[in-house]
C-alpha positions in Angstrom: 106.8 164.2 15.1 107.7 167.7 16.4 111.1 168.9 15.4 112.6 168.3 18.8 111.8 166.0 21.8 113.6 167.0 24.9 114.0 164.3 27.6 114.4 165.6 31.1 114.6 163.9 34.5 116.7 163.2 37.5 120.0 161.3 37.2 119.4 157.6 36.5 115.8 158.1 35.1 116.9 156.6 31.8 117.1 159.6 29.6 120.1 158.4 27.5 118.8 154.8 27.1 115.3 155.9 26.3 116.5 158.7 24.1 118.5 156.4 21.8 115.6 153.9 21.6 113.1 156.6 20.9 115.2 158.2 18.2 115.6 154.8 16.6 111.9 154.1 16.6 111.1 157.5 15.2 113.9 157.4 12.6 115.5 160.5 14.0 118.7 161.8 15.4 119.6 161.3 19.1 121.8 164.0 20.8 123.0 163.6 24.3 123.9 167.1 25.7 126.3 165.7 28.3 128.2 163.7 25.6 128.3 166.7 23.4 129.8 168.8 26.2 132.3 166.0 26.9 133.4 166.0 23.2 133.9 169.8 23.2 135.6 170.0 26.5 137.7 166.8 26.1 136.6 165.5 29.5 133.5 164.0 31.1 131.1 166.1 33.2 132.5 164.7 36.4 136.0 166.0 35.4 134.5 169.3 34.3 132.9 169.7 37.7 136.2 168.9 39.5 138.4 171.1 37.3 136.3 174.0 36.2 133.4 173.8 38.7 129.7 173.3 38.5 128.9 176.9 37.5 131.1 176.5 34.4 129.4 173.3 33.5 125.9 174.8 33.9 126.9 177.7 31.6 128.2 175.2 29.1 125.0 173.2 29.4 123.0 176.3 28.5 125.2 177.1 25.6 124.8 173.6 24.2 121.0 173.7 24.7 120.9 176.9 22.7 122.9 175.2 19.9 120.6 172.2 20.1 117.6 174.3 19.1 119.0 174.1 15.5 118.8 170.3 15.6 116.0 167.9 15.0 115.3 164.7 16.8 115.6 163.5 20.4 117.7 165.6 22.8 118.7 164.0 26.1 119.4 166.7 28.7 121.4 166.6 32.0 119.5 166.2 35.3 120.1 169.8 36.4 119.1 171.5 33.2 115.7 172.6 34.5 117.2 174.6 37.3 117.9 177.6 35.1 115.0 179.7 33.9 116.7 180.3 30.5 116.9 176.6 29.9 113.2 176.0 30.8 112.3 178.7 28.3 114.3 177.1 25.5 112.8 173.7 26.3 109.3 175.0 26.3 109.7 177.1 23.2 111.5 174.8 20.9 110.0 171.3 21.3 108.1 168.8 23.3 109.6 168.3 26.8 109.2 164.8 28.3 109.9 164.4 32.0 111.0 160.8 32.7 110.0 160.4 36.4 111.0 157.4 38.5 110.6 156.2 42.1 113.5 158.0 44.0 114.5 154.8 45.7 115.2 153.2 42.3 117.1 156.4 41.2 119.3 156.1 44.2 120.1 152.5 43.6 121.2 153.4 40.0 123.3 156.4 40.8 124.7 156.3 44.3 128.4 155.7 44.4 128.7 156.3 40.6 131.7 158.5 40.1 130.5 159.6 36.7 127.6 161.5 38.5 129.3 164.4 40.3 126.1 165.8 41.8 125.4 162.4 43.5 129.0 161.5 44.4 129.5 161.3 48.1 125.9 162.0 49.0 123.8 159.8 51.2 120.6 158.2 50.1 118.6 160.8 52.0 120.5 163.7 50.4 120.0 162.3 46.9 116.2 161.9 47.5 116.1 165.4 49.0 117.7 166.7 45.8 115.3 164.8 43.7 112.3 166.3 45.6 113.8 169.8 45.3 114.2 169.4 41.5 110.9 167.5 40.8 108.7 170.6 40.7 111.0 172.2 38.1 110.8 169.1 35.9 107.0 169.1 36.2 106.7 172.8 35.5 108.4 172.5 32.1 107.0 169.1 31.1 104.6 168.6 28.2 104.5 164.9 29.1 105.3 163.1 32.3 106.2 159.5 31.9 106.6 157.3 35.0 109.4 154.9 34.2 109.2 152.9 37.4 108.9 149.2 36.6 108.6 149.7 32.9 110.9 148.4 30.2 112.6 150.7 27.7 110.3 149.4 25.0 107.2 150.3 27.1 108.5 153.8 27.9 109.3 154.5 24.2 105.9 153.2 23.0 104.2 155.4 25.6 106.1 158.5 24.6 105.7 157.9 20.9 102.0 157.2 21.2 101.3 160.3 23.3 103.3 162.6 21.1 101.3 161.4 18.1 97.9 161.9 19.8 98.4 165.0 22.0 98.7 168.7 20.9 101.4 170.7 22.4 101.9 174.4 22.6 103.5 177.0 24.9 102.1 180.4 25.5 104.0 181.4 28.6 106.5 184.2 28.7 110.0 184.0 29.8 112.3 186.7 31.1 115.3 187.5 29.0 118.5 185.9 30.1 116.9 183.5 32.5 118.2 183.0 36.0 119.9 180.2 37.8 117.1 179.1 40.1 118.9 176.6 42.2 121.5 173.9 41.9 
């Protein structure tokens, strides 16, 4: 196994659930960046968004991703992490990035009206799907592997990731600008 496996994807794609199961299968550590931020800040992401703003959260997310490059194992990222160039560079440079994709209708059913998801809170189904479509090219651009989770069990997803990581070679030769930029929210 590579030193780090980063799981990316839209809210509700299963990053946390799959991440813990994958780490267990591989006998490695699982680190959830959102939970790590929550521990450091003493409040969940939704409260950070409300009290300190999304820009603060995104800066904290980048800080934690930088710190995660010293860890081994499976790193579960937040849904918006790929929207900053600096984050994409870190993901590509320091591990294998797996994009957990899912039918947007299913994602909406999992996250709509969930107060713990501040980016989805109060948005209509159409607005959430539009946000998914806006972010999807960014997930794809930094993904070493794309796993469609639609209709699959956690065990099937984990087996697919594990099998593909063991059989495919990964490397990144692209250049990234220093500092990165906030591409979009």
